[in-house]
Phi, psi and omega in degrees: 000318180298318179296320179297315179295320180297317180294318179296320179295320179298314180298319179300315182295318180295317179298315180297322180296315180297314181299320180298317182289325175296314179298326182296338180262006177289163176231079196273357185204178177308123178064023168094187189306319181250015177060026180238006179087357185258146166288160178285151177306137180092351178290138178289127181225155179285145174267346175202165180252138172285139184301327180231076185296152183288132173269111179291315173199161171215153183211151176288138175227161179282180182291158177145159180248003179295137180279150174286155173230160185227132177202134173052045176078010180236150172249136179241127177225159192231123182210181177266121176234104177061036179085011178235134174285119193235131178262132182240145169242125179231158177288129183294336184284320187222011180057024173293129182285132180262319174196165172218153182219132176280127183260317186193169169296152187289146175268142179227145169203190184263012183261359181167187181291159177293140179155172181291152181243348192253130180288131177293165184230123176260131177217110182062234181262019180235154170229140183244130180232136182236123184278168177295338181262008174091025173265120180250126180231142173251125183234156174290137183292328187288324187220002179077013179292135181291130177258309175205164181213158173213146178240122187296328181281308185287323186269337186230003177067028180295143181280117180209115184246007174084207192297330183262012184295140174255003175284134183291162174085211187300337178297337182264312187244015173091162178281118181243344189279107181296129176302162180236145178255137172222109183062237179266006182258147168234123187247128183231144173274098188274320178088016176285132183267013177249038181090012180236042176296318176234134183233136177251123179253153165285117194295331183280327186247341185085000178298139180282124177270313175202160173233148185208141170069169180244023185285131169293145180285133172267218182246353185279138178283141176287157175228163173247130184212157173258116182234130183051037175083003183243121175285135189202165172268132179245122185234138178250098187261184178301325186259350179167185178257126185227153172243132183236142176296134185289329184276332187234343186081003179301134178292131180260328179191164180208139172237114178299139180202082183260149172222165189303318184247013180065029184275057173269102192242341185284133175294131180305136178250131188240135171222119183053242180255019179258143172233130179241132174219166179206161172214158185296332185270319187263345180092184178270135180234148176247121183246133179250129178255135181218162176282144182212086177062043179092352176239185180247145179238134178246132179230131172280108186277323180209160175219137181226105181286337178285350176250022182302136179243142185268277180228019173257123181278132181282176179232148182248134171223124183064230182263017186226153171244150181238130185201191182255120181275175185288346181255031184055042183239143170282136181227152174241125186235136177285130187296314189279344183240337184079006180282138177282121180278321173203159177223138183224126177263176172101008181257354189228035182292332180257008185278162174291179186299326176259110185282151176219149174210152172241153187230125179242122179280121181234083182068240180269002182241169179233130174265115179262126177250112183272161179285358171272003178086015179260148168253136175229124176265117181240153178282142175281078185239117182285348182277326182199162175275111180246104177278130182266324179190167183212152179207146174264127186235340182199186179270195181301139183201157169238051189248134166271111184285169175248143178238124181208131175053042176080006182238145179252131179248116187219144178244150175239181184102112180253315184259357182201199178293164181210206182232150170252126184247146166245112186250131178276116176259339176238114180292000000 
């Protein structure tokens, strides 16, 4: 009996170990496992790119800018199907559709084709999808069955007037900011001006834990970070950068940061007690959080308009961030000073008038995905831009791809329908 139990325990441990490692290579949410653009330590990554990487599969998808996510052998993507924002679950191996769920009527504006803008979020056995019009749904991962829902307009009085809105932020170009999970909480930038600017839900039931502030929602996704020793939600709204207590929603600090159209789109990047955000109008700013007599103090230490970022979120490695500058240039910026260490042009010659890039941290290197459909692997070197290899993988896109188990999942299509690709980066 002891031998049987020992053998069963051994098999259980091995199975759990394998499952843990498979899950560790998933890309379950906006900008990856930790919402910072990086793969987890120990993840297998390419040291160079093949000039013509193998396409495992490709499939037609509807309009939309939501990025794909990958979890437990499935790919989830969000698109426009017949005027409805629709969430799909497909098999990662062969793109066979497992289920689909209608989330909301399609969102439209003048910035691109009709369709969802917000990347879905997988957490455990649930997936969360947020439409361009502010419908948030929690569904079962296995079959897409609805568990709970909330509507930002009907339930929280959020200001949203659709395509012709002159109100800045999400009211004009739709809800794009993917909610974030922390423990049993799910935090969303709702945009209600009656004390429901940011709302924290109990993720399993949808029960409201707290509501906070009167901030209109911008386009930037919230993050959870520990700053000056305090774990908190960090949100970049239409009116500024704020830190909120996770248990109560109490404001901990605020830095005003307004722009004409509320186009605050970059996901906050955190290093130690520093938070960096940017907008095309105000430039890139470095904010330092410190303790101050039992409370927290936020100071804008520097601002650099020549490093202004529009809607591409940068990535941090060491003491530097790497991102897309206002002149369609890749730039490296020192976190503590805001000084540009280097600038490199030549990556966006085939891109549309408004350039976009996504950045994936792969160990000591960075995978840059341009809106021209190119991948460029560059070294995270603050002294110079060192490109290691390059490959063309798809057409024009504004997509942040997902990387899982040696494969890149990326969609193209800016003005119309496009394709979802599964590209092999590791043979």
